[in-house]
C-alpha positions as CSV (number, residue, x, y, z in Angstrom):
1,M,141.2,127.5,98.9
2,A,140.8,124.7,101.4
3,G,141.0,127.2,104.2
4,D,138.4,129.4,102.6
5,T,136.1,126.4,102.2
6,A,136.5,125.4,105.8
7,G,135.9,129.0,107.0
8,S,132.8,129.2,104.8
9,S,131.5,125.9,106.3
10,R,132.2,127.1,109.8
11,G,130.3,130.4,109.1
12,G,127.3,128.5,107.7
13,S,127.3,126.2,110.8
14,L,127.4,129.3,113.1
15,R,124.5,130.9,111.3
16,G,122.4,127.8,111.5
17,S,123.3,127.3,115.2
18,T,122.4,130.9,116.0
19,L,119.0,130.5,114.5
20,Q,118.5,127.3,116.3
21,V,119.5,128.9,119.6
22,V,117.2,131.8,119.1
23,Q,114.3,129.5,118.1
24,S,115.0,127.2,121.0
25,L,115.0,130.0,123.5
26,A,111.7,131.3,122.1
27,A,110.2,127.8,122.2
28,Q,111.3,127.3,125.9
29,G,109.5,130.5,126.9
30,E,112.5,132.8,127.1
31,P,111.8,135.2,124.3
32,E,113.6,138.1,126.0
33,R,116.9,136.2,126.0
34,A,116.3,135.3,122.4
35,A,115.6,139.0,121.6
36,Q,118.8,140.0,123.4
37,L,120.8,137.5,121.4
38,Y,119.3,138.7,118.2
39,E,120.1,142.4,119.1
40,E,123.7,141.5,119.6
41,L,124.1,140.1,116.1
42,G,125.5,142.4,113.3
43,A,123.1,143.7,110.6
44,A,124.4,141.2,108.0
45,Q,123.9,138.3,110.5
46,R,120.4,139.4,111.4
47,E,119.5,139.5,107.7
48,R,120.9,136.0,107.1
49,L,119.0,134.7,110.1
50,R,115.7,136.2,108.8
51,K,116.3,134.6,105.4
52,E,116.9,131.2,106.9
53,A,113.9,131.6,109.2
54,A,111.7,132.4,106.3
55,Q,112.3,128.8,105.0
56,G,111.2,127.3,108.3
57,S,107.8,126.1,109.5
58,V,104.9,128.4,110.3
59,K,105.3,127.7,114.0
60,E,109.1,128.5,113.9
61,R,108.5,131.7,112.0
62,H,105.8,132.8,114.6
63,W,108.3,132.2,117.4
64,L,110.9,134.4,115.6
65,V,108.3,137.1,114.9
66,D,107.7,137.4,118.6
67,V,111.5,137.6,119.2
68,L,111.9,140.3,116.5
69,R,109.0,142.3,117.9
70,R,110.6,142.3,121.3
71,A,113.9,143.3,119.7
72,R,112.0,146.1,118.0
73,D,112.9,144.9,114.5
74,F,109.3,145.6,113.5
75,T,110.0,145.6,109.7
76,G,111.9,142.3,109.9
77,A,109.0,140.8,111.9
78,A,106.5,142.1,109.4
79,R,108.4,140.6,106.4
80,L,108.7,137.3,108.2
81,L,105.0,137.2,109.0
82,D,103.9,138.5,105.5
83,G,102.0,135.8,103.6
84,S,100.8,134.1,106.8
85,G,97.2,135.5,106.4
86,D,97.4,137.7,109.5
87,D,97.5,140.9,107.4
88,V,96.4,143.2,110.3
89,S,99.4,142.1,112.4
90,V,101.6,142.5,109.4
91,A,100.3,146.0,108.7
92,D,100.7,147.0,112.4
93,L,104.3,145.8,112.4
94,Y,105.1,147.6,109.1
95,A,103.5,150.8,110.6
96,Q,105.6,150.5,113.8
97,G,108.7,150.1,111.6
98,G,107.8,153.3,109.7
99,Q,107.0,151.4,106.5
100,H,103.6,153.1,106.0
101,V,103.0,152.2,102.3
102,A,103.7,148.6,103.0
103,A,101.4,148.8,106.0
104,A,98.7,150.3,103.8
105,E,98.9,147.5,101.3
106,A,98.6,145.0,104.2
107,Y,95.6,146.9,105.7
108,L,93.9,146.7,102.2
109,R,94.4,143.0,102.1
110,A,92.8,142.7,105.5
111,G,89.9,144.9,104.5
112,E,90.9,147.7,106.9
113,V,90.3,150.3,104.2
114,E,90.2,153.4,106.4
115,R,93.4,152.5,108.1
116,A,94.9,151.8,104.7
117,A,94.0,155.2,103.4
118,A,95.5,156.9,106.5
119,A,98.7,154.9,106.1
120,F,99.0,155.7,102.4
121,E,98.6,159.4,103.4
122,R,101.1,159.1,106.2
123,G,103.6,157.4,103.9
124,G,103.3,160.2,101.3
125,A,101.5,158.0,98.7
126,L,98.9,160.7,98.3
127,E,97.5,159.5,95.0
128,R,96.8,156.1,96.5
129,A,95.4,157.7,99.6
130,L,93.1,159.8,97.4
131,E,91.9,156.8,95.5
132,V,91.1,154.9,98.7
133,Y,89.4,157.9,100.3
134,R,87.3,158.3,97.1
135,G,86.1,154.7,97.4
136,L,85.1,155.3,101.0
137,G,83.3,158.5,100.1
138,A,85.5,160.4,102.7
139,R,85.3,163.8,101.0
140,E,87.0,165.8,103.7
141,S,90.1,163.5,103.7
142,M,90.0,163.6,99.9
143,A,90.1,167.4,100.0
144,H,93.0,167.3,102.4
145,C,95.0,165.0,100.0
146,L,94.1,167.3,97.1
147,V,95.5,170.3,98.9
148,R,98.8,168.4,99.6
149,L,98.8,167.4,95.9
150,V,98.5,171.1,95.0
151,R,95.1,170.5,93.3
152,A,93.6,173.5,94.9
153,F,90.4,173.9,92.9
154,E,89.4,170.3,93.3
155,A,90.0,170.6,97.0
156,A,88.0,173.9,97.2
157,D,85.1,172.4,95.4
158,L,84.9,169.6,97.9
159,Y,85.2,172.0,100.8
160,Q,82.4,174.0,99.3
161,E,80.2,170.9,99.1
162,L,81.0,170.2,102.7
163,G,80.1,173.8,103.7
164,Q,83.6,174.5,105.1
165,A,84.1,178.0,103.8
166,H,87.3,178.8,105.7
167,A,88.9,175.6,104.4
168,E,87.8,176.4,100.9
169,A,89.5,179.8,101.2
170,E,92.6,178.2,102.6
171,A,92.8,175.7,99.7
172,L,92.4,178.5,97.1
173,G,95.1,180.4,98.9
174,G,97.6,177.8,97.6
175,V,97.1,178.8,94.0
176,L,100.3,180.6,92.9
177,A,100.4,183.9,90.9
178,E,101.9,182.2,87.9
179,D,98.9,179.7,87.7
180,P,96.6,180.5,84.7
181,R,93.6,180.4,87.1
182,Y,95.1,182.7,89.7
183,V,92.7,185.5,89.1
184,E,89.8,183.0,89.3
185,A,91.2,181.8,92.7
186,V,91.5,185.4,94.0
187,L,88.0,186.3,93.0
188,R,86.5,183.1,94.5
189,T,88.5,183.6,97.7
190,C,87.2,187.2,98.1
191,K,83.6,186.1,97.6
192,V,83.9,183.2,100.1
193,L,85.6,185.5,102.7
194,D,83.1,188.3,102.2
195,A,80.1,186.0,102.5
196,G,81.6,184.7,105.8
197,G,81.8,188.2,107.2
198,F,85.5,188.7,106.6
199,T,85.4,191.6,104.1
200,H,88.6,193.1,105.6
201,R,90.4,189.9,104.9
202,A,89.0,189.7,101.4
203,L,90.3,193.2,100.7
204,A,93.7,192.1,102.0
205,V,93.8,189.1,99.6
206,L,92.7,191.4,96.7
207,A,95.2,194.1,97.5
208,D,98.0,191.5,97.6
209,A,97.0,190.2,94.2
210,L,96.7,193.7,92.7
211,S,100.2,194.6,94.0
212,S,101.8,191.5,92.7
213,S,102.2,192.7,89.1
214,E,101.5,195.6,86.8
215,L,99.3,193.4,84.6
216,L,97.1,192.4,87.5
217,R,97.0,195.9,88.9
218,A,95.1,197.0,85.7
219,D,92.9,193.9,85.5
220,P,89.3,195.2,85.2
221,V,87.8,192.2,86.9
222,L,89.9,192.6,90.0
223,V,89.5,196.3,90.1
224,T,85.7,195.9,89.8
225,E,85.8,193.4,92.7
226,K,87.9,195.8,94.8
227,A,85.2,198.5,94.2
228,R,82.5,196.1,95.3
229,L,84.2,195.3,98.5
230,L,85.0,198.9,99.3
231,R,81.3,199.8,98.8
232,R,80.3,197.0,101.1
233,M,82.4,198.6,103.8
234,G,81.4,202.2,103.1
235,L,85.0,203.2,102.7
236,D,84.8,205.2,99.4
237,V,86.9,208.2,100.8
238,E,89.4,206.1,102.8
239,A,89.9,203.5,100.0
240,E,93.4,204.4,99.0
241,A,94.8,204.6,102.5
242,L,93.0,201.4,103.5
243,L,94.4,199.5,100.5
244,A,97.9,200.6,101.3
245,R,97.6,199.3,104.9
246,L,96.1,196.0,103.7
247,A,98.9,195.5,101.2
248,A,101.3,195.7,104.2
249,G,99.2,193.1,106.0
250,A,98.1,195.5,108.8
251,T,94.4,194.9,108.8
252,V,93.8,191.2,108.7
253,P,90.9,190.6,111.2
254,E,91.9,188.9,114.4
255,A,88.7,186.9,114.5
256,S,89.7,184.8,111.5
257,G,90.8,182.1,114.0
258,Y,94.1,181.1,112.4
259,R,96.1,183.5,114.6
260,F,94.4,182.3,117.8
261,L,95.0,178.6,116.9
262,K,98.6,179.3,116.1
263,A,99.1,181.0,119.6
264,I,98.0,177.8,121.5
265,P,101.2,176.6,123.3
266,I,101.0,172.9,122.2
267,F,101.1,174.1,118.5
268,G,104.0,176.5,119.2
269,E,106.5,174.5,117.1
270,L,104.4,173.6,114.1
271,P,105.6,174.9,110.7
272,L,103.3,176.8,108.4
273,E,102.1,173.9,106.2
274,D,101.2,171.8,109.3
275,M,99.4,174.8,110.9
276,K,97.4,175.2,107.7
277,D,96.5,171.5,107.6
278,L,95.4,171.8,111.2
279,Y,93.4,175.0,110.6
280,R,91.4,173.2,107.8
281,L,90.2,170.7,110.4
282,A,88.5,173.4,112.5
283,R,84.7,173.8,112.3
284,P,82.7,176.9,113.1
285,V,80.6,176.9,116.2
286,T,78.0,179.6,117.1
287,A,76.1,179.8,120.4
288,T,73.4,182.1,121.9
289,P,73.7,183.5,125.4
290,G,73.1,180.8,128.0
291,T,74.1,177.9,125.8
292,V,76.2,175.3,127.6
293,L,79.3,174.7,125.4
294,L,81.0,172.2,127.7
295,E,79.3,170.2,130.5
296,K,81.2,168.8,133.5
297,G,81.5,165.1,133.6
298,T,80.7,164.4,129.9
299,P,83.4,163.0,127.6
300,G,85.7,165.6,126.2
301,T,84.8,166.7,122.6
302,G,88.1,168.3,121.6
303,L,89.5,171.8,121.4
304,L,87.3,175.0,121.4
305,V,88.8,178.3,120.4
306,L,86.8,181.5,121.1
307,L,86.7,184.0,118.3
308,E,84.0,186.4,119.4
309,G,82.0,186.9,122.6
310,T,82.6,185.7,126.1
311,V,81.9,182.5,128.2
312,D,81.6,181.9,131.9
313,V,83.4,178.9,133.5
314,Y,81.7,177.2,136.5
315,S,82.8,174.5,138.9
316,G,79.8,172.4,138.0
317,N,76.3,172.3,136.5
318,E,74.4,172.8,139.8
319,A,72.6,176.0,140.5
320,N,75.1,177.1,143.2
321,A,78.2,176.2,141.3
322,R,81.2,178.5,141.9
323,H,82.1,180.9,139.1
324,L,85.7,180.3,138.2
325,N,86.5,182.6,135.2
326,T,85.2,184.6,132.3
327,L,87.0,184.0,129.0
328,G,87.0,186.0,125.7
329,P,88.4,186.0,122.2
330,G,91.6,184.0,121.9
331,S,90.9,181.8,124.9
332,F,90.8,178.0,124.3
333,L,89.3,175.1,126.2
334,G,89.5,171.3,126.0
335,E,93.0,171.0,124.5
336,I,93.8,168.1,126.9
337,S,90.9,166.1,125.4
338,L,92.7,166.2,122.0
339,V,95.4,163.8,123.3
340,Q,93.9,162.2,126.4
341,D,90.6,160.6,127.1
342,G,88.8,162.0,130.1
343,P,85.7,163.8,131.3
344,V,85.2,167.6,131.1
345,S,86.3,169.2,134.3
346,A,84.1,172.3,134.4
347,N,80.9,173.8,133.0
348,V,81.3,176.4,130.2
349,R,78.3,178.6,129.4
350,A,78.0,181.3,126.7
351,K,77.7,184.7,128.5
352,T,77.1,186.5,125.2
353,A,76.6,185.4,121.6
354,V,79.7,183.3,120.8
355,R,81.5,182.4,117.7
356,A,84.2,179.8,118.0
357,L,86.2,177.1,116.2
358,R,86.1,173.4,117.2
359,I,88.6,170.7,116.4
360,T,87.3,167.3,117.4
361,R,89.4,164.6,119.0
362,E,88.7,162.3,116.0
363,S,89.9,164.8,113.4
364,F,93.0,165.7,115.5
365,Q,93.9,162.0,115.9
366,H,93.8,161.6,112.1
367,F,96.0,164.7,111.8
368,L,98.6,163.2,114.2
369,A,98.4,159.8,112.3
370,T,99.4,161.6,109.1
371,H,101.9,164.2,110.3
372,D,104.7,162.4,112.1
373,A,106.9,165.4,112.8
374,A,104.0,167.5,114.0
375,S,103.0,164.7,116.4
376,L,106.4,164.7,118.0
377,H,106.4,168.5,118.5
378,I,102.8,168.5,119.9
379,Y,103.3,165.6,122.3
380,R,106.6,167.1,123.6
381,L,105.1,170.5,124.2
382,F,101.9,168.9,125.7
383,T,104.1,167.0,128.2
384,Q,106.1,170.1,129.1
385,N,102.9,172.1,129.7
386,L,101.4,169.3,131.7
387,A,104.5,169.1,133.8
388,A,104.4,172.9,134.4
389,R,100.8,172.6,135.5
390,V,101.6,169.9,138.0
391,R,104.5,171.9,139.4
392,A,102.3,174.9,139.8
393,L,99.6,172.9,141.6
394,S,102.3,171.3,143.8
395,G,103.7,174.8,144.7
């Protein structure tokens, strides 16, 4: 027993001296050495040191917070700083440590409500995120959370209010066949797509629903809607053959935009759900011939994906600017401005009537902030593509 007591006493003395050494190094302007010492401790020792430090003065705790930050123990630093009144720093540290819900709570205390909402969403606390977004009146972010919460009709209603028809259709596409409101979702999707000029796609959605069960195949409401869409296309004679092809997924229109967005190299590793979330951020853009879509020297506005029509790319905006290229459906411009600030490098002018999708830098940054895995994939592919461009230019 005496030996155990002595050992315990020596251990307590060692712990106290370690904390004193760390604090002393920090106070003497050698935080890197203090951080190295902290890193060399075992997990249990570090935990004891933090608990002891929490009993110290505010000044001593701030010294240790700097040490822990340098040692990249962001969560430990946040806990040590918590309660000091510097809630923004606490939140930032929690976020760096991957503790997004704790970060969100700290942002709320600091009055950083928008950052709190994004942190709740990033941490998977979607109900809390929805509540905060509702208080902000951020309807688009609310709709995104509702989609992730599988509350498709509420999300669709918000997208409808926002005039985002393609996002409304995508939200309704999440309603499963066993849902009591499935038929309602199918009918509404068909009307939205048809109104947007995607009658082929509406027929594909309807054909899929009709083929999903014997009961739905005989549903008079769905059959009536099928007849309406076929009349819209003037395909009375070809109806049966067309429906068979659509059921196999053969006639979905290329100009819907999703396929083009999916083909962009930096999105090449995104799984289906992340791609759907990204697609909902896109906004339709239309332009008449001669419209300048991108102007050289102005700040980048984000990604532009061409769906219909062609554009001319010029070296500048002067009258004698050199013609560099002509681009058509499926081409994309401005992807670098999604992840890097900088001016537009060329003038882009509509050669014909153009229909396109735009994802703004602001929307994309929010997507990255709430989709950790997607961010890693995108930045890795962005870096690889950028390196390939540099090598090509060097060659």
